[in-house]
C-alpha atoms as one frame of an Amber mdcrd trajectory, in Angstrom:
protein
 -12.834 -21.135 -28.748 -10.597 -24.211 -26.835  -7.270 -21.929 -27.453  -8.868
 -18.803 -25.573 -10.136 -20.979 -22.675  -6.700 -22.813 -22.249  -4.912 -19.501
 -22.591  -7.268 -18.243 -19.921  -6.860 -21.403 -17.911  -3.530 -20.876 -17.761
  -3.517 -17.037 -16.895  -1.839 -16.217 -13.658  -3.692 -15.036 -10.534  -4.048
 -11.151 -10.498  -2.770 -11.187  -7.306   0.230 -12.205  -5.459   0.331 -14.261
  -2.782   0.352 -13.304   0.337   3.298 -11.591   2.022   3.665 -12.213   5.865
   5.150  -9.579   7.880   8.387  -8.342   7.783  11.131 -10.919   8.918  13.783
  -9.617   7.410  15.213  -6.155   5.887  15.107  -7.102   1.931  11.327  -7.758
   2.485  10.917  -4.831   4.104  12.656  -2.360   1.802  10.926  -3.711  -1.400
   7.403  -3.089   0.534   9.307   0.603   1.567  10.167   1.022  -2.500   6.827
   2.752  -2.995   6.765   5.308   0.397  10.443   5.812  -0.355   9.292   7.361
  -4.409   6.665   9.283  -2.455   8.859  10.806   0.014  11.999  11.074  -2.861
  15.059  12.625  -1.970  14.291  14.719   1.239  11.826  13.377   3.737  11.349
  16.578   4.985  12.306  19.991   4.727  11.463  22.430   7.884  12.471  25.716
   7.782  12.039  27.414  10.861  12.320  31.518  11.296  13.020  33.595  14.348
  10.289  34.317  16.294   8.700  30.892  16.101   8.902  29.834  12.860   5.681
  30.551  10.939   5.732  33.252   8.038   5.141  36.326   8.312   1.847  37.635
   6.225   2.646  40.901   6.423   5.534  42.910   4.324   8.181  42.780   7.290
  11.482  40.763   5.891  12.248  37.086   7.017  14.565  37.625   9.852  17.737
  35.231   9.274  18.983  32.122  11.076  20.802  32.234  13.974  22.415  28.860
  12.290  21.334  25.397  10.372  21.069  22.637  11.894  20.784  18.837  10.059
  19.448  15.745  10.545  18.277  12.786   9.082  16.083   9.276   9.021  17.161
   6.040   7.846  13.171   5.004   5.879  14.683   1.543   4.940  14.353   0.845
   8.741  11.360   2.425   9.399   9.874   0.318   6.802  11.429  -2.759   8.348
  10.269  -1.800  11.912   7.199   0.577  12.003   4.290  -1.248  13.724   2.111
   0.345  11.327   3.536  -0.241   8.069   3.501  -4.075   9.582  -0.520  -4.159
   9.684  -0.604  -2.483   6.286   0.898  -5.797   4.750  -1.545  -7.295   6.618
  -4.051  -5.260   5.613  -3.358  -5.487   1.988  -3.003  -8.810   1.765  -6.140
  -9.878   2.907  -7.732  -6.803   0.835  -5.745  -9.470  -1.910  -7.165 -12.337
  -0.825 -10.856 -10.884  -1.325  -9.767  -9.801  -4.545  -8.239 -13.044  -5.371
 -11.633 -14.897  -4.710 -13.859 -12.630  -7.061 -11.978 -13.550 -10.036 -11.667
 -16.948  -9.189 -15.302 -17.732  -8.547 -15.610 -16.112 -11.812 -13.358 -17.985
 -13.974 -14.744 -21.371 -11.903 -17.639 -21.176 -13.037 -17.286 -19.695 -16.672
 -14.961 -22.975 -16.586 -17.765 -25.069 -15.597 -19.947 -23.859 -18.010 -17.417
 -24.095 -20.662 -16.911 -27.946 -20.002 -20.893 -28.603 -20.042 -21.126 -26.852
 -23.081 -18.296 -29.040 -24.415 -19.735 -32.275 -23.503 -23.429 -31.418 -24.611
 -22.186 -30.223 -28.225 -19.651 -33.308 -28.212 -23.210 -35.577 -27.424 -24.893
 -33.954 -30.333 -27.446 -32.551 -27.476 -27.282 -28.690 -29.301 -28.227 -27.832
 -32.707 -25.848 -25.610 -34.590 -27.887 -22.404 -33.792 -27.958 -23.558 -30.050
 -23.800 -24.086 -30.509 -23.773 -20.870 -32.056 -25.902 -18.662 -29.212 -23.738
 -20.694 -26.489 -20.434 -20.100 -28.007 -20.892 -16.142 -28.229 -22.255 -16.170
 -24.918 -19.173 -17.880 -23.444 -17.139 -15.598 -25.633 -18.970 -12.239 -24.204
 -18.193 -13.770 -20.501 -14.284 -14.960 -21.376 -14.096 -11.090 -22.046 -15.788
  -9.750 -19.187 -13.328 -12.268 -16.831 -10.242 -10.400 -19.139 -12.064  -7.180
 -18.140 -12.645  -7.716 -14.804  -8.604  -9.109 -13.879  -7.699  -5.789 -15.155
  -9.969  -3.944 -12.970  -9.461  -5.810  -9.994  -5.614  -5.131 -10.578  -6.188
  -1.514 -10.879  -7.842  -1.440  -7.940  -5.170  -3.144  -5.881  -2.844  -0.869
  -7.001  -5.361   2.193  -6.042  -5.250   0.443  -2.202  -1.639  -0.315  -2.265
  -1.118   3.778  -3.005  -3.436   4.850  -0.669  -2.106   2.954   2.453   1.620
   4.037   1.339  -0.172   7.439   1.603  -1.118   7.252   5.102   2.598   5.594
   6.378   3.708   8.818   4.521   1.315  10.989   6.201   2.110   9.619   9.506
   5.624   9.701   9.024   6.170  13.419   8.194   3.508  14.459  10.688   5.510
  12.882  13.470   8.886  14.459  12.430   6.783  17.687  12.421   5.636  17.573
  16.054   9.337  16.133  16.986  10.692  18.926  15.355   9.101  21.352  17.137
  11.449  20.981  20.352  14.100  20.211  18.218  14.592  22.672  15.608  16.441
  21.295  12.631  16.692  23.349   9.594  16.321  20.010   7.147  15.756  16.291
   7.993  17.032  14.308   5.436  15.692  11.063   3.969  18.706   8.206   4.253
  17.656   4.605   2.398  19.445   2.422   0.064  20.273   3.350  -3.826  18.829
   7.061  -2.332  20.380  10.417  -3.068  22.011  10.690   0.427  25.494   8.546
  -0.010  26.797   9.361   3.561  26.031  11.232   6.305  27.870  11.642   9.899
  26.262   8.527  12.227  25.966  11.371  14.505  23.269  13.193  12.499  21.005
  10.022  12.756  17.445  10.176  14.420  15.853   7.408  12.824  15.583   5.608
  16.242  14.276   8.361  17.977  11.796   8.987  14.966  10.892   5.291  14.958
   9.910   4.971  18.808   8.135   7.745  18.630   5.962   6.472  15.745   5.326
   3.249  17.676   4.387   4.831  20.547   1.789   6.773  18.512   0.455   4.298
  16.719   0.722   1.862  19.855  -1.514   4.908  21.895  -4.027   4.812  19.024
  -4.497   1.336  18.223  -5.127   1.327  22.113  -7.721   3.814  22.033  -9.297
   2.346  19.649 -10.158  -0.898  21.012 -12.688   0.393  23.758 -14.438   1.727
  20.659 -14.121  -1.715  18.875 -15.702  -3.464  21.576 -18.228  -1.453  22.520
 -19.651  -2.078  18.984 -19.223  -5.418  19.052 -21.437  -5.361  22.497 -24.540
  -3.331  20.374 -24.135  -5.465  17.780 -24.823  -8.870  20.048 -27.915  -7.340
  21.128
């Protein structure tokens, strides 16, 4: 039992230390790995046909393109400087702290009860039957804490996936709107270690996309503030 407690007591927290906002490129690249994986080789495949770029629902043959044009977006740069990504990092760090607190509370309570049991048993204050029941109880609780650790880890991973998808959706949606006026045939992803090994810098639209993303996000946050303040006022009343 003592060996099990020591193993439990020495276990590492289920979450990592709270990350800070991106202050360097390497940290942001690491944070963007999940999103880059979801995006894959191509950030967006946009194929427009003549006549508005919409697929025909009838049997009319699709018209051919007058020309094919390309552009690319550096997703490493987006992950480092897109304000939404930075805020998601902060949100995830807060969520990690909440889960960490849940685990720490359960583990600390168990440790306290176990230490109390050892003192009482050593002092001869418990019968053999009482010791057996208490050890069985503590063993079950230790198993529950181990399961809790696993479940909280899964919760954290699920939260990361969901938030990464939010970022991904916002990027793709913005690129689609951006391309309505640009009419590129393909918009590729470029990232460190990615499949796109080289592209002419003249085709780089990263800064345009980043500027548009941050402007849209700032506007979204601005529109949310009045609602938040109004809600707080109602709560005070």
